[in-house]
C-alpha positions as CSV (number, residue, x, y, z in Angstrom):
1,M,83.6,38.3,99.2
2,K,85.7,40.3,96.9
3,S,87.1,43.3,98.5
4,R,86.2,46.6,96.9
5,Q,88.8,48.6,95.3
6,R,88.9,52.3,96.4
7,S,88.6,54.6,93.3
8,H,91.2,57.4,93.3
9,G,89.7,59.3,90.5
10,T,90.5,59.7,86.8
11,F,93.7,61.5,85.6
12,E,91.7,64.7,85.1
13,Q,90.4,64.6,88.6
14,T,93.8,63.8,90.5
15,R,97.0,64.2,88.5
16,A,95.9,67.0,86.0
17,P,95.4,69.7,88.8
18,L,98.9,68.8,90.3
19,L,100.6,69.4,86.8
20,F,98.9,72.9,86.6
21,L,99.9,73.8,90.2
22,A,103.5,72.5,89.6
23,P,104.9,75.6,88.2
24,N,103.6,77.6,91.0
25,L,104.8,75.2,93.7
26,I,108.1,75.0,92.2
27,I,108.5,78.7,92.2
28,F,107.1,79.1,95.7
29,S,109.3,76.5,97.0
30,L,112.5,78.1,95.3
31,F,111.7,81.6,96.2
32,I,109.9,81.3,99.6
33,I,110.2,78.0,101.3
34,L,113.9,77.5,100.4
35,P,115.1,81.2,101.3
36,A,112.9,81.0,104.6
37,I,114.7,77.6,105.6
38,M,118.2,79.1,104.8
39,G,117.5,82.4,106.7
40,L,116.4,80.5,109.7
41,R,119.7,78.4,109.5
42,M,121.6,81.7,108.8
43,S,120.3,83.0,112.2
44,F,122.4,80.6,114.1
45,F,125.5,81.8,112.5
46,D,127.9,85.0,112.9
47,W,127.5,85.0,109.0
48,S,129.7,87.6,107.1
49,I,130.1,87.8,103.3
50,L,133.7,89.0,103.9
51,D,134.8,86.7,106.8
52,G,132.6,83.6,106.3
53,S,130.2,81.9,108.8
54,K,130.7,80.7,112.4
55,Y,128.0,78.8,114.5
56,I,127.1,80.6,117.5
57,G,123.7,79.2,118.5
58,F,121.2,81.5,119.9
59,K,123.6,84.5,120.4
60,N,122.1,86.6,117.6
61,F,118.8,86.4,119.4
62,R,120.1,87.4,122.9
63,D,121.7,90.3,121.3
64,I,118.6,91.3,119.7
65,L,116.9,91.3,123.1
66,A,119.6,93.8,124.5
67,D,119.4,95.9,121.2
68,S,118.0,99.3,121.8
69,M,117.6,100.0,118.0
70,F,115.6,96.9,117.6
71,W,113.0,97.7,120.0
72,L,112.8,101.3,118.7
73,T,112.2,100.1,115.0
74,L,109.7,97.7,116.2
75,K,107.9,100.2,118.1
76,N,107.7,102.5,115.1
77,T,106.6,99.5,113.1
78,L,103.9,98.5,115.3
79,I,102.6,102.2,115.5
80,Y,102.5,102.3,111.6
81,V,100.8,99.0,111.6
82,V,98.1,99.9,114.1
83,A,97.5,103.2,112.1
84,V,97.6,101.9,108.6
85,V,95.5,98.7,108.9
86,P,92.3,100.3,110.2
87,L,92.4,103.3,108.1
88,L,93.1,101.2,105.0
89,S,90.3,98.8,105.7
90,I,87.7,101.3,106.3
91,S,88.7,103.5,103.5
92,A,88.6,100.7,101.1
93,L,85.0,99.8,102.4
94,A,83.9,103.3,102.2
95,L,85.1,103.4,98.5
96,A,83.5,100.1,97.5
97,L,80.1,100.7,99.0
98,P,79.2,103.4,96.4
99,L,81.2,101.7,93.6
100,A,79.8,98.3,93.8
101,G,76.9,99.2,91.6
102,E,76.5,98.6,87.9
103,G,75.8,102.3,87.1
104,K,77.3,104.2,84.3
105,G,80.7,105.3,84.8
106,M,81.5,103.1,87.7
107,G,84.2,101.3,85.9
108,V,86.2,104.5,85.3
109,F,85.8,105.6,89.0
110,R,87.0,102.0,90.0
111,A,90.1,102.4,87.6
112,I,90.9,105.9,88.9
113,Y,91.2,104.4,92.6
114,Y,92.7,101.4,91.4
115,V,95.6,102.9,89.3
116,P,97.9,103.7,92.1
117,T,98.1,100.2,93.2
118,M,99.7,99.2,89.8
119,L,102.6,101.8,90.3
120,S,106.0,100.9,91.8
121,M,106.5,102.1,95.6
122,I,109.6,103.7,94.4
123,I,108.0,105.8,92.0
124,V,105.3,106.6,94.5
125,G,107.8,107.6,97.1
126,I,109.6,109.9,94.6
127,A,106.6,111.5,93.6
128,W,105.2,112.1,97.0
129,R,108.7,113.4,98.0
130,W,108.6,115.9,95.5
131,L,105.0,116.9,96.3
132,L,105.6,117.2,100.2
133,G,109.1,118.9,100.0
134,Y,109.5,121.7,102.3
135,D,111.3,124.4,100.2
136,L,110.3,123.2,96.6
137,G,107.2,121.1,97.3
138,I,104.1,121.8,95.4
139,I,101.9,121.5,98.2
140,N,103.9,124.0,100.3
141,Y,104.1,126.3,97.3
142,A,100.3,126.3,97.1
143,I,99.9,126.8,101.0
144,R,102.3,129.9,100.6
145,L,100.3,131.4,97.7
146,A,97.2,131.2,100.0
147,G,99.1,133.2,102.8
148,G,99.9,130.1,104.9
149,K,103.0,128.8,106.4
150,A,104.9,125.9,104.9
151,V,104.5,122.5,106.7
152,S,107.4,120.4,107.6
153,W,105.8,117.2,106.0
154,L,108.7,115.1,105.8
155,T,111.3,117.1,108.4
156,D,109.1,116.6,111.4
157,G,108.9,113.4,113.1
158,T,105.1,113.5,113.7
159,M,104.3,114.8,110.4
160,A,106.7,112.6,108.6
161,N,104.7,109.5,110.1
162,I,101.4,111.0,109.1
163,S,102.7,111.7,105.7
164,L,103.7,108.0,105.4
165,I,100.4,106.7,106.6
166,F,98.5,109.0,104.3
167,V,100.7,107.9,101.3
168,T,100.4,104.2,102.0
169,V,96.5,104.2,102.4
170,W,96.5,106.4,99.2
171,T,98.5,103.8,97.4
172,R,96.9,100.5,98.6
173,V,93.4,101.4,99.0
174,G,92.3,100.7,95.4
175,Y,93.4,97.2,95.7
176,F,91.5,96.5,98.7
177,M,88.5,98.3,97.3
178,M,88.4,95.8,94.6
179,M,88.2,92.8,97.0
180,F,85.3,94.6,98.8
181,I,83.5,95.3,95.5
182,G,83.7,91.6,94.7
183,G,82.2,90.8,98.2
184,L,79.5,93.2,97.7
185,Q,78.4,92.3,94.3
186,A,78.2,88.7,95.7
187,I,75.5,89.6,98.2
188,P,72.0,88.7,96.9
189,K,69.9,91.9,96.3
190,T,66.9,90.1,97.8
191,Y,68.3,90.7,101.3
192,Y,68.2,94.3,100.6
193,E,65.1,94.3,99.2
194,A,63.4,92.3,102.2
195,A,65.0,94.6,104.6
196,E,63.9,97.8,102.8
197,M,60.3,96.4,102.7
198,D,60.6,95.9,106.6
199,G,61.4,99.4,106.9
200,A,65.2,98.9,107.5
201,G,67.2,102.3,106.8
202,R,70.7,102.4,105.0
203,F,72.6,102.2,108.1
204,T,70.7,99.3,109.4
205,R,71.1,97.4,106.2
206,L,74.8,98.2,106.3
207,R,75.0,97.0,110.0
208,R,72.8,93.9,109.9
209,I,73.4,92.6,106.3
210,T,76.5,94.1,104.4
211,I,79.0,93.8,107.5
212,P,78.1,90.4,108.7
213,L,78.3,89.0,104.9
214,L,81.5,90.8,104.3
215,K,83.2,89.4,107.4
216,P,85.3,86.8,105.5
217,I,86.5,89.5,102.9
218,I,87.3,92.0,105.9
219,L,89.3,89.2,107.5
220,V,91.3,88.7,104.2
221,V,91.9,92.5,104.0
222,V,93.0,92.9,107.5
223,V,95.3,90.1,107.4
224,L,97.0,91.0,104.1
225,S,97.1,94.8,104.9
226,T,98.7,93.7,108.4
227,I,101.5,91.5,106.5
228,E,102.2,94.4,103.9
229,A,102.4,97.1,106.8
230,F,104.8,94.9,108.6
231,K,107.1,94.4,105.7
232,A,106.9,98.2,104.6
233,Y,110.4,99.4,103.2
234,E,110.5,101.0,99.7
235,L,108.0,103.8,100.3
236,I,109.4,104.6,103.5
237,F,113.0,104.5,102.6
238,V,112.4,106.7,99.3
239,M,110.3,109.4,101.2
240,T,112.1,109.7,104.6
241,Q,115.1,107.2,104.6
242,G,114.1,106.5,108.1
243,G,114.3,110.2,109.2
244,P,114.1,112.7,110.4
245,G,116.5,111.0,113.0
246,T,115.0,107.6,113.7
247,S,111.4,108.5,113.7
248,T,110.4,106.6,110.6
249,K,113.0,104.0,110.8
250,F,110.9,100.7,110.7
251,L,112.3,97.2,111.3
252,V,112.6,96.1,107.7
253,Q,115.1,98.9,107.2
254,Y,117.2,98.1,110.2
255,I,117.3,94.4,109.0
256,Y,118.7,95.6,105.7
257,Q,121.2,97.9,107.4
258,A,122.5,95.2,109.7
259,A,122.8,92.5,107.0
260,F,124.1,94.4,103.9
261,E,125.5,97.7,105.2
262,E,127.1,96.3,108.2
263,D,127.7,92.7,107.0
264,R,126.0,91.1,109.8
265,M,124.0,88.5,107.8
266,G,123.3,86.3,110.8
267,Y,122.0,89.0,112.9
268,G,119.7,90.4,110.1
269,A,118.4,86.9,109.6
270,A,117.6,86.5,113.2
271,M,115.6,89.7,113.1
272,S,113.9,88.4,110.0
273,V,113.0,85.1,112.0
274,I,111.5,87.3,114.8
275,L,109.6,89.7,112.3
276,L,108.2,86.3,110.8
277,V,107.1,85.2,114.1
278,I,105.5,88.5,114.9
279,I,103.5,88.3,111.7
280,G,102.5,84.8,112.3
281,I,101.1,85.7,115.8
282,F,99.1,88.7,114.4
283,T,97.7,86.6,111.7
284,A,96.9,83.8,114.1
285,I,95.1,86.1,116.4
286,Q,92.9,87.5,113.7
287,F,92.1,84.0,112.4
288,G,91.4,82.8,115.9
289,A,89.1,85.7,116.6
290,R,87.1,84.8,113.4
291,R,86.9,81.2,114.3
292,E,85.6,82.2,117.9
293,E,82.9,84.3,116.2
294,Y,81.8,81.5,114.1
295,T,81.6,79.2,117.2
296,N,79.6,81.6,119.1
297,E,77.2,82.1,116.2
């Protein structure tokens, strides 16, 4: 008997997709994979731009464990993440629910909420720093005109954190809103019609139909917003520069300070590796919870 030769598909089915993917793969490898490998290697060195490099093994990581500033900035970052991610996810879904329809003017409202996501974080930070200024800020000026007392939006530790969380949600909510709108528009309307015929109210339809069918989108939103929150830097630095004191100093700012201002490149690389591991753990937990939910179902 002649052995059957296994078909590997035509050029259009196999090699053509790879050719289209090649530019992105090359860019991803050059600007993501290669720097990550170099950063991991650098974390095992006492690396200085001025004095060169010297292999020191795990010393950078041991020093990090005894670094009080590292733990402080990590705590500030975790508080920020825990506050931003739920607020951002809930706000994006709340905006998407009324804007997912095809009614007149919906596109205008979607554009209004989406515009802030197109702005540079530097521009957003400068604008909000101007709005929230204590003496010359427009918001405090309006409060004084109304007979109130000016608020220390950026010069009080608690208020500075609240301001950063609010501005972050304002800036990014439109991006995740569009994800939810895409998911909502993909849900067949017959599900809602059948539920309405059975007497299900709006809240019941939301809980029994919308939320369960949006769970894949919710997972993506939570994972992406978590990664963004851990990497937050530009907006925070422009608005508060880590102050007052160290109340809004986050881990990425400390990494930048150690690597480029103090010329401890290896130490900064080691903290970057730890940040990567932390983000990976949070992402794995979120995907694991979703997988366990599928298994139980």
